[in-house]
TORGUPA-453655 format. One record per residue: y, x, z of N, C-alpha, C in turn; residue in one letter. Coordinates in steps of 0.2 Angstrom, whole numbers, plus 2048, in hexadecimal, padded with zeros to 3 digits. Layout:
<rs>
YXZYXZYXZa/...
</rs>
This chain:
<rs>
26BBD483D266BD5842264BDC843m/263BDF83D262BE683D267BEB840m/26DBE883E273BEC841274BEC848d/272BE684B273BE685326EBEA856e/268BEB853262BEF856264BF6856q/268BF885026ABFF84F270C01854q/274BFC85627ABFD85A278BFE861k/273BFA864271BFA86B26FC0186Er/26BC0586A269C0B86D270C1086Ep/274C0F86927AC1386927EC11870t/27FC0B871283C0887727FC0A87Ds/279C0A87E275C0C884276C14885d/276C1787F277C1F88027EC20883h/283C1D88128AC1E88328AC1C88Bg/287C1788D287C15894284C1B898a/27EC1D89627BC2389A27FC2989Ac/283C2A895287C3089528DC2F89Ae/28FC2989A295C2889F292C288A6a/28CC268A7289C268AE288C2D8B0q/286C318AB284C388AD28BC3C8AEi/290C3A8AB297C3E8AC299C3C8B3a/298C358B529AC338BB297C378C1h/290C388C028CC3B8C528EC428C6l/28FC468C0291C4C8C0298C4D8C4e/29DC498C32A3C498C62A2C488CEa/29DC448D029CC438D7299C498DAt/294C4C8D6291C528D9297C588DAv/29BC588D52A1C5D8D62A5C5C8DCv/2A7C558DD2AAC538E32A7C558EAt/2A0C538EA29CC558F029CC5C8F1l/29BC608EC29BC678EC2A1C6A8EFq/2A7C688ED2ADC6A8F02AEC688F7q/2ACC628F92ACC609002A7C64904r/2A1C6690229DC6A9052A0C71907l/2A3C749012A6C7A9022ACC7A908a/2B0C749082B5C7490D2B2C74914a/2ACC709152A9C7091B2A6C7691Dl/2A3C7A9192A1C8091A2A6C8591Ce/2ACC859192B2C8991B2B4C87922r/2B4C819242B6C7F92B2B1C81930r/2AAC8192E2A5C839322A6C8B933l/2A8C8F92E2A8C9692F2AEC98933g/2B4C949332BAC959362B9C9493Es/2B4C909402B3C8E9472B0C9494Bs/2AFC9A9482ACC9F94C2A5C9F94Dg/2A1C9B94929AC9A94A298C9594Fg/29DC9195229CC8D95729AC86955k/29AC8594E298C7E94C29EC7A94Bg/29DC749482A3C6F9472A6C6E94Em/2ADC6D94D2B1C6B9542AEC65957p/2ADC6595D2AAC5F9612A3C5F961g/29FC6395E298C6395E295C69961n/28FC6996328CC6F96628AC74960k/28AC7A961288C7F95C281C7E95Ap/280C7F95327AC7E950275C84953a/26FC8295426AC87956268C8C950a/269C92951267C9794C261C9A94Et/25DC9B949256C9E94A257CA6948s/255CAA94C255CB194A24ECB3948r/24ECB7943247CBA941244CBE947p/23ECBD94823ACC194E23BCC894Dq/23DCCB95323ECD2954245CD4953g/24ACD0951251CD1950255CCF956e/25BCD295725FCD095C25DCD3963g/261CD2968260CD596F25BCD1972k/256CD4976251CD197A255CCD97Fp/251CC8982254CC3987254CC798Dr/25ACC799125BCCB997257CC799Dq/254CCB9A0250CC99A6254CC79ACr/253CC19AF257CBF9B5254CC39BBr/259CC49BF258CC79C6254CC29CAa/254CBC9C9251CB79CD24FCB19C9q/249CAF9CA246CA99C6248CA39C9g/24BC9E9C524DC989C8247C929C7f/242C939CB23DC8F9CB23BC8C9D2v/238C879D2236C849D9231C889DCr/232C8B9E122DC8F9E5228C8B9E9l/222C8D9E921DC899ED21DC8D9F4r/21BC899F921AC8CA00216C92A00s/217C97A04213C9DA0420CC9BA06a/20BC97A0B204C96A0E204C8FA0Fq/1FFC8BA0C1FFC84A0E1FBC83A15p/1FDC7DA181FBC7CA1E1F4C78A1Et/1F3C74A181EDC70A171EBC71A10h/1E5C70A0F1E2C70A081DEC6AA07r/1DFC66A021DBC60A011D8C619FAi/1D1C629F91CEC639F21CCC5C9EFr/1CEC5B9E91CCC559E51C7C589E0h/1C1C569E11BCC589DC1B7C529DAa/1B5C529D41B0C4C9D21A9C4D9D6p/1A6C489D81A0C489DC19AC479D7a/19BC439D1196C429CC198C439C5h/194C449C1196C459BA197C3D9B7c/19CC3C9B419EC359B2199C339ACp/195C379A9191C359A418AC349A6d/187C399AA180C389AC17FC379B3c/185C379B7184C369BF181C3C9C2a/181C429BF17EC479C3182C4A9C8t/180C4B9CE184C4E9D4187C559D2p/18EC569D3191C5C9D1193C609D7l/192C679D7194C6B9DC198C719DAh/19BC759DF19FC7B9DD1A5C799D9g/1A7C7D9D41ADC7C9D01B2C819D1g/1B8C809CE1BEC859CF1C4C809CFr/1C9C839D21D0C809D21D3C819CBv/1D5C7B9C81D8C7C9C21E0C7A9C2v/1E2C769C81E9C749C91EAC739D0r/1F0C749D21F2C739D91F9C6F9D9t/1F9C6A9DD1FFC669DE201C679E5r/207C699E620AC6A9ED20EC649EFe/20CC619F5210C5C9F8212C5E9FFv/219C5DA0021CC5FA0621DC59A0Bi/21AC59A1121BC53A1521DC55A1Ce/220C51A1F222C52A26220C4DA2Bl/21AC4EA2E217C49A3321CC48A39p/21BC41A3B21FC3FA4121BC42A47a/21FC47A4A21BC4AA5021DC46A57t/218C44A5A219C40A6021CC45A66p/220C42A6A222C46A7021DC48A74v/21DC4EA77219C51A7C21BC50A83q/218C4CA8721AC4BA8E215C50A92i/218C55A95214C5AA98215C5AAA0i/20FC59AA3210C59AAB20DC60AADh/212C63AB0210C69AB320EC68ABBh/208C68ABC205C67AC2204C6DAC7q/207C6DACC207C73AD1201C71AD6v/1FCC75AD61F6C74ADA1F6C79AE0m/1F4C77AE51F3C7BAEB1ECC7CAEDa/1EAC82AEE1E3C84AEF1E3C88AF6r/1DDC86AF91DCC89B001D7C8FAFFr/1D9C94B021D4C9AB021CEC99B07c/1C8C99B051C3C98B091C2C9DB0Fp/1C5CA3B0E1C4CA8B131C9CA8B18r/1CFCA8B161D4CA9B1B1D7CA2B1Dc/1D5C9DB191D7C96B1B1DFC95B19r/1E1C99B141E8C98B131E9C94B0Cr/1EEC8FB0D1EFC8BB071F5C8FB02t/1F3C90AFC1F7C94AF71FAC8FAF2v/200C8FAF1204C8AAEC208C8FAE7t/207C8FAE120AC93ADC212C91ADCp/216C96ADA21DC95AD921EC93AD2v/220C8DAD0221C8BACA227C8EAC6l/226C91AC122CC94ABD22BC92AB6d/230C8DAB4230C8AAAE236C8CAAAl/239C92AAB23FC94AA823FC94AA1g/239C95A9E239C96A97238C8FA93d/237C89A97236C83A9523BC7EA96a/23EC7EA9C243C79A9F248C7DAA3v/24EC7AAA3254C7DAA7254C79AAEv/254C7CAB3255C78ABA250C73ABBg/252C6DABE24DC68AC024DC62ABBk/250C63AB5250C5EAB024AC5DAADq/248C58AA9242C57AA6242C58A9Fr/248C59A9C248C5AA95247C61A93l/242C63A8F241C6AA8D246C6DA89g/246C74A8924BC78A8524BC76A7El/245C75A7B245C73A74248C6CA72g/247C67A77249C61A76251C61A77l/254C64A7C25BC65A7D25EC68A77i/25BC6EA7425EC71A6E25EC6DA68s/259C69A67259C64A6225EC5FA62l/25FC5CA68264C57A6926BC5AA68i/26DC60A6B273C62A6A274C65A62v/26FC67A5F270C69A58271C63A54t/26DC5EA5526FC58A51276C55A52l/278C56A5827FC53A5A284C57A57r/284C5EA58289C62A56289C64A4Ee/283C67A4D282C6AA46280C64A41v/27CC5FA4327AC5AA3E280C54A3Eg/285C54A4328AC4FA43287C48A44r/282C47A4827FC41A49282C3DA4Fl/283C37A4F285C33A55280C33A5Ap/281C32A6027CC31A65277C2CA64v/279C26A62275C21A60270C23A5Br/272C26A5626EC28A50269C2DA53t/26BC32A57266C37A5A261C33A5Fi/263C2EA6225FC29A66259C26A62q/25CC23A5C257C20A57252C25A54w/254C2BA53250C30A5024AC32A55y/24CC33A5B247C35A60242C30A61l/244C2AA61240C24A6223BC23A5Cr/23EC23A5623AC21A50235C27A4Ev/238C2DA4E234C33A4B22FC36A51v/232C36A5722EC3AA5C22BC35A61h/22DC2FA6122BC2AA6622EC2BA6Dg/234C2EA6E237C30A7423DC2BA75l/23DC28A7A242C23A7C247C26A81a/24DC28A7F252C2BA84258C27A84l/25BC27A89262C23A8A267C27A87s/26DC23A86273C26A83276C2BA88v/275C2AA8F277C2EA94273C35A94g/26DC34A93268C3AA9326AC3FA8Da/26CC3CA8726EC40A81274C43A83i/279C3FA85280C42A8727FC48A8Ct/27BC47A9127AC4CA97277C52A94a/273C52A8F270C58A8C276C5CA89a/27AC59A85280C5DA82284C60A88s/285C5CA8D289C5FA93286C65A96d/27FC65A9627CC6BA9927DC71A95r/27CC70A8F27DC76A8A284C78A8Bv/289C74A8B290C76A8B292C7AA92a/28FC77A9728FC7BA9E28CC82A9Et/286C82A9B283C88A9A286C8DA96a/28AC8BA9128EC90A8D295C92A8Eg/297C91A9429EC92A9629FC9AA96q/29AC9EA9829BCA5A9829BCA7A90a/297CA5A8C297CA6A8529ECA4A82a/2A1C9EA842A7C9CA822ADCA1A83l/2ACCA4A892B2CA8A8B2B1CAFA87s/2ABCB1A852AACB7A812ADCB5A7Aq/2ACCAFA782AFCAEA712B6CAEA71i/2B9CABA762C1CABA772C3CB3A77r/2C0CB7A7B2C2CBEA7B2C1CC2A75e/2BCCC0A712BBCC3A6B2C0CC1A66a/2C2CBBA662C8CB8A622CECBCA63i/2D0CBDA6A2D6CC0A6C2D6CC8A69r/2D0CCBA692D0CD2A672CFCD2A5Fa/2CFCCDA5C2CECCDA542D4CCFA51s/2D4CD3A4B2DACD5A482DDCD0A44p/2D9CCAA422DCCC5A3E2D9CBEA42v/2DECBAA432DCCB3A472DFCAEA43v/2DBCA9A412DDCA2A3E2DEC9DA43h/2E4C99A432E5C94A482E7C8EA44m/2E5C88A472E8C82A442E7C7CA49d/2E9C76A492E9C71A4D2E8C6AA4Ae/2E5C65A4D2E5C5FA4A2E5C5AA50t/2E6C54A4F2E7C4FA542E0C4DA57g/2E0C4BA5D2DAC49A602DBC45A66w/2D9C3EA662DAC3AA6C2D5C3AA71r/2D7C3AA772D2C3AA7D2D3C34A81q/2CEC2FA812CFC29A852D6C25A83n/2D7C26A7C2DDC22A792E3C26A7Ag/2E3C2CA7D2EAC30A7E2EAC35A79v/2EFC36A752F0C3BA702F0C42A73n/2EDC46A6F2EDC4DA702ECC51A6Ag/2EAC58A6B2E9C5CA652E3C61A67f/2DFC62A622DAC67A622DCC6DA5Ev/2DCC73A622DEC79A5F2D8C7DA5Dw/2D8C81A582D2C85A562D5C8CA55t/2D1C91A572D3C98A552CCC9BA53a/2CCC9EA4D2C6CA0A4A2C7CA7A47s/2C1CAAA462C0CB0A422BACB0A3Et/2B9CB5A3A2B2CB4A362ACCB3A3Ap/2ACCB5A412A6CB5A452A7CB0A4Bt/2ADCADA4C2AECA9A522B2CA3A51e/2B0C9EA542B4C98A542B5C95A5Br/2BCC93A5D2BEC91A632C2C8BA63y/2C0C86A672C4C7FA672C6C7EA6Ef/2CCC7BA6E2CEC78A752D3C73A73v/2D4C6EA782D8C68A772DEC69A7Cr/2E4C67A7A2EAC68A7E2F0C64A7Ag/2F6C66A7C2FCC63A782FDC67A72s/303C65A6E304C69A6830AC6EA6Ar/30BC70A70310C74A7130EC7BA70a/313C80A6E311C87A6C30EC8BA72g/30EC88A7830BC8BA7E303C8CA7Da/301C87A792F9C87A772F7C8EA74m/2FCC91A702FAC97A6C2F9C9CA71v/2FEC9DA772FDCA2A7C2F7CA0A80e/2F5C9AA812EFC98A852E9C9BA82a/2E9C9AA7B2E3C9CA782E2CA4A77i/2E8CA7A742E8CAEA732EACB2A78l/2ECCB0A7E2EECB4A832F4CB8A82g/2F4CBEA842F9CC4A832F7CC8A7Cd/2F2CC6A792F0CCAA732F6CC9A6Da/2F8CCFA6B2FDCCFA662FCCD3A60t/2F6CD7A602F4CDCA5B2F2CD8A55a/2EFCD3A552ECCCFA4F2F1CCCA4Bg/2EFCCBA452F3CC7A412F1CBFA41v/2F6CBBA422F5CB4A432F6CB0A3Dl/2F1CAEA3A2F1CAAA342F2CA2A36c/2F7C9FA332F9C98A362FDC95A30c/2FFC8FA31303C8BA2D30AC8CA2Fd/30FC87A2D316C88A2E318C85A34g/313C82A39315C7FA3F319C83A43y/31FC80A46323C84A4B320C87A51a/31AC84A53317C86A59314C8DA59g/314C90A53311C97A52317C9CA51y/31DC99A51323C9EA50324CA3A56h/322CA1A5C323CA6A6131ECABA62h/319CABA5E313CB0A5F316CB7A5Dy/316CBCA62319CC2A61316CC6A5Bp/310CC5A5A30DCCAA5530ECC8A4Eg/30BCCBA4930CCC9A42309CC3A40r/30CCBFA3C309CB9A39309CB8A32k/304CB5A2F303CB4A28303CACA27q/308CAAA24309CA3A23305CA1A1Dr/302C9BA1E2FDC99A19300C97A12c/2FEC9AA0D301C99A062FEC92A03w/2F8C91A052F5C8AA032FAC84A04a/2FDC84A0A301C7FA0C307C7FA07h/30AC85A06310C85A0230EC839FAi/309C859F8307C839F1305C7C9F1l/302C799F6301C729F6307C6E9F6r/30CC709FA313C6C9FA316C6D9F3e/316C729F0319C739E9315C6E9E5v/30FC6D9E530BC699E130DC619E3h/30EC609E9310C599EB317C579E8d/31BC5C9E9322C5B9E6322C5A9DEl/31EC5E9DB31DC5D9D431BC569D2t/316C549D6313C4D9D4318C489D6r/31DC499DB322C449DD327C449D8l/329C499D632FC4A9D132CC4D9CAy/328C499C6326C4C9C032BC4D9BBp/331C4A9BB336C4C9B633AC529B7e/339C559BD33EC5A9BF33BC619BCd/33EC639B733CC699B333EC6F9B7a/343C6F9BB345C759BF340C769C5v/33EC709C8339C719CD332C749CAl/330C719C432AC739C132BC7B9BFr/330C7D9BD331C849BB331C889C1a/334C869C6335C8A9CD32EC8A9D0w/32AC859D0323C859D231FC8A9CFg/31FC8A9C831BC8F9C431DC969C6g/323C989C7325C9E9C9322CA09D0e/323C9B9D4320C9D9DB318C9E9DBl/315C9A9D730EC9B9D630CCA29D3q/310CA49CE30FCAA9CB310CB09D0a/315CAF9D4317CB49D9311CB59DEl/30ECAF9E0309CAF9E5303CB29E1y/301CB19DB2FCCB49D82FCCBB9D7a/302CBE9D6303CC59D5302CC89DCd/304CC59E1303CC89E82FCCC89EAa/2F8CC39E82F1CC39EA2EDCC89E6v/2F0CC99E02ECCCF9DC2EECD69DDa/2F4CD69E22F6CDD9E32F1CE19E7c/2EFCE79E52EBCEB9E92EECF29E9r/2F1CF39EF2F5CFA9EF2F0CFF9F1g/2F1D069EF2ECD0B9F02ECD0D9F8p/2F2D0C9FB2F2D0FA022F6D0AA06d/2F7D0BA0D2FAD06A11302D06A0Fa/305D0CA0E30CD0DA0C30DD09A06h/309D0AA0130AD069FB30ACFF9FBa/305CFDA00305CF5A0130BCF3A05r/30DCF7A09313CF4A0D319CF4A08t/31ACF9A0431FCF89FF31ECF29FAq/318CF19F8317CEB9F4319CE49F8a/317CE49FE319CDEA02321CDDA02q/325CE2A0332CCE2A0332ECE09FCh/32BCE29F732DCE09F032CCD99EFa/326CD69F1325CCF9F0329CCB9F4y/32BCCD9FA330CCA9FE337CC99FAe/339CCF9F733FCCE9F333FCCA9EDq/339CCA9EA338CC59E4339CBE9E7r/336CBC9ED336CB69F033DCB49F2l/341CB99F4348CB79F634CCB69EFv/34BCB99EA34ECB89E434DCB19E1a/347CAF9E2344CA99E0347CA39E4l/348CA49EA34AC9E9EF351C9E9F1c/354CA49F135BCA49F3360C9F9EFq/360C9F9E8364C9A9E5363C939E7p/35EC919EA35DC8A9EC35EC899F4l/360C8E9F7361C8E9FE367C89A00a/36CC899FC372C859FD373C7F9F8d/36DC7E9F536EC799F036BC729F3d/36FC6E9F536DC689F836AC629F3a/36BC639ED368C5F9E8361C609E6t/35FC669E7358C689E5353C659E9a/34EC629E6349C5F9EA344C649EEv/344C6A9EB340C709EE345C749F2h/34BC729F434FC779F834DC789FFg/34AC73A02347C74A09342C78A09r/33DC78A04337C7DA0433AC84A03l/33FC859FF342C8B9FD345C8EA04a/348C8AA0834BC8DA0E346C8EA13r/340C8BA1333AC8CA17337C93A16t/337C94A0F334C9BA0D338CA0A0Fl/33FC9FA0F343CA5A11343CA6A18l/343CA0A1C343CA1A2333DCA5A26r/337CA4A23331CA7A2532FCACA20l/334CB0A1E333CB5A1832ECBAA1Bl/32FCBDA2132ACC3A23323CC1A24p/322CBAA2431BCB8A25317CB6A1Fd/31ACB7A19317CB5A13313CBAA0Fr/314CC0A10310CC5A0C30DCCAA10f/30BCC8A16307CCDA1B301CCFA18v/2FECCAA142F7CCCA112F8CD1A0Cf/2FECD2A092FECD8A042FECDFA07v/301CDFA0D301CE6A112FACE7A14a/2F7CE1A162F0CE2A1A2EBCDEA16d/2E6CE1A122E1CDEA0E2DCCDAA13p/2DCCDBA192D7CD7A1D2DACD0A1Fa/2E0CCFA1D2E4CC9A1F2E3CC4A19v/2E1CBEA192E1CB9A142E7CB6A13p/2E9CB4A0D2F0CB1A0C2F0CA9A0Ep/2EACA7A102EAC9FA122E7C9FA19d/2E7C98A1B2E4C97A222DEC92A21n/2DBC93A1C2D5C8EA1A2D0C8FA1Fn/2CFC95A222C9C96A272CAC91A2Da/2D0C90A302D1C8CA352D1C84A33a/2D3C83A2D2D2C7CA2B2CBC7AA2Ae/2C7C7FA272BFC7DA272BCC7DA2Er/2BFC80A332BCC80A392BDC79A3Ca/2C3C76A3B2C5C70A3E2C2C6AA3Al/2BFC6BA342BDC65A2F2B8C60A33r/2B3C63A362AEC5EA392B1C5AA3Eh/2B6C5DA422B9C59A482BEC54A45l/2C1C56A3F2C6C51A3C2C1C4BA3Av/2BCC4CA372B7C47A342B5C42A3At/2B3C46A402B1C42A462B6C3EA49a/2BCC40A492C2C3DA4B2C4C37A47r/2C3C37A402C4C31A3C2BFC2CA3Dk/2B9C2EA3F2B4C29A412B4C26A48i/2B5C2AA4D2B5C28A542BBC27A57s/2C0C2BA542C7C2BA572C8C30A5Dg/2C3C33A5F2C3C39A642BEC38A69g/2BFC3AA6F2BBC3AA742BDC35A7At/2B9C33A7F2BBC2EA842BDC31A8Br/2BBC37A8C2BCC3AA922BDC42A92s/2C0C45A972C1C4CA972BBC50A96p/2B6C4DA9A2AFC51A992ACC50A92q/2ADC4BA8F2ABC4AA882AEC4FA83g/2B5C4FA842B9C54A802B7C5BA81t/2B6C5DA882B4C64A892ADC65A86t/2A8C61A872A2C62A842A2C62A7Ct/2A6C5EA792A6C5EA722A9C64A6Fr/2AEC67A722B2C6DA702AEC73A71l/2ABC73A772A7C79A792A1C7AA74t/29DC74A73298C75A6E29AC77A67l/2A0C74A652A3C76A5F2A4C7DA5Ea/2A7C80A642A8C87A642A2C8BA64s/29DC89A68297C8DA69292C8DA63l/291C87A6028DC87A5A290C88A54l/297C87A5429BC8AA4E29BC91A4Dg/29BC95A5329BC9CA53294C9EA51t/28EC9BA54288C9DA52286C9CA4Ba/289C97A47288C96A4028CC9CA3Cq/292C9DA3F295CA3A3B292CA9A3Cl/28ECAAA4128ACB1A42283CB0A3Fr/282CABA3C27BCAAA39275CA9A3Dg/277CA6A43272CA5A4826FC9DA47l/268C9DA49265C96A48268C92A4Ed/26BC8CA4D26EC88A52269C86A58p/263C85A5625EC83A5B25CC89A5Fl/25BC8FA5D25AC95A61260C96A65l/266C96A6226CC97A6526DC93A6Ba/26CC8CA6B26CC87A70267C89A76t/261C8BA7425CC8DA7925FC93A7Da/262C98A79264C9EA7C26AC9DA81s/26EC98A7F273C96A84271C93A8Al/26BC8FA8A268C8CA90265C91A94l/262C96A9125EC9AA95262CA1A97t/266CA3A93269CAAA94271CA9A94a/273CA3A9327BCA2A9327ECA6A8Eg/27BCA8A8827ECABA8327BCAAA7Cr/27FCABA7727CCAAA70278CAFA6El/
</rs>
């Protein structure tokens, strides 16, 4: 019995030593793993563990660069001057019910509201008065040129609002009719709303002619066309635009439309796509590179396994990027650079010109056929390498065509395209569409 009691402490002591040894080995393993993680953290350049946000480090106060002040504060600005003030103040003390007076403003909350403004029906009454001395009846001459045009009853502000909602807001006639009835309590027929647009288009014919002449005199003109049905008959809307003018007209897709829009002007550079209707333009042309690169992208998606096509497309994109980045010191150097890029394009496309098996052979032949029209933007920095300006000008008409299919009459087409030209030009020039419409009605100009 005594021997068993003497052996038990010895066995318990051995078990404790074994557990301690196991824990020490675990500590050593964890220390090694921690050191490895710290090395990974240090090799990431101070950005933290891969896939995680960098840990926030606190700098001692006074160390490091001071925070750079922003040129503009990105906070919600309040209105400069409120139109109404409503004060909320306690009338009595909640404990002893003593009346309270005076006080100070401790907090302000701004609420912006747009009240529904009822329509104003104004009767201009012309009164005749009789002179008691000479017995003559005097009637004043009514001049409302600053309020209304002609003998119509819709005021300048109302017509400007209707036309702006129609052309700039892109609202259908029925929606404008609903808005006037619900918000302003004004009931107008569809015909009255349509007639308001016709009046502005008629009043803006002189301004439209000025826009066309300004486009003809511009050193760079963008042109494009899109389909437009009139009373179910197919046709095309053409646009000519500059940084400050937009002009729209409907016709066929024949190349004669280019002459009808630009007239005899040949001094400007014509930015266009690869459509053959632009070939006979006698002046310089810059063919759109965005169309070329888009076609390369479509071919690559259509033939993803064609390594030759993929490599050729990469070289063509690199050539275009080099040409865009080219900035010659003078006109002679830029002209030489243009010829150099043309030779690079020939070297890239000539091997494919007679290759009937290459899927991009047709595109290469197109690039060679219109070679003088590819790098005009290198010689002339004012010319962009694409025709995006014309496509942006047509975008809202394309959207309207997809919804409505076009217009129903020649008068509707003329009104729609005239307003697109006038208000599109006003927006490019930074003019308020409402004020521009009123100026067209009163003065016939933007």
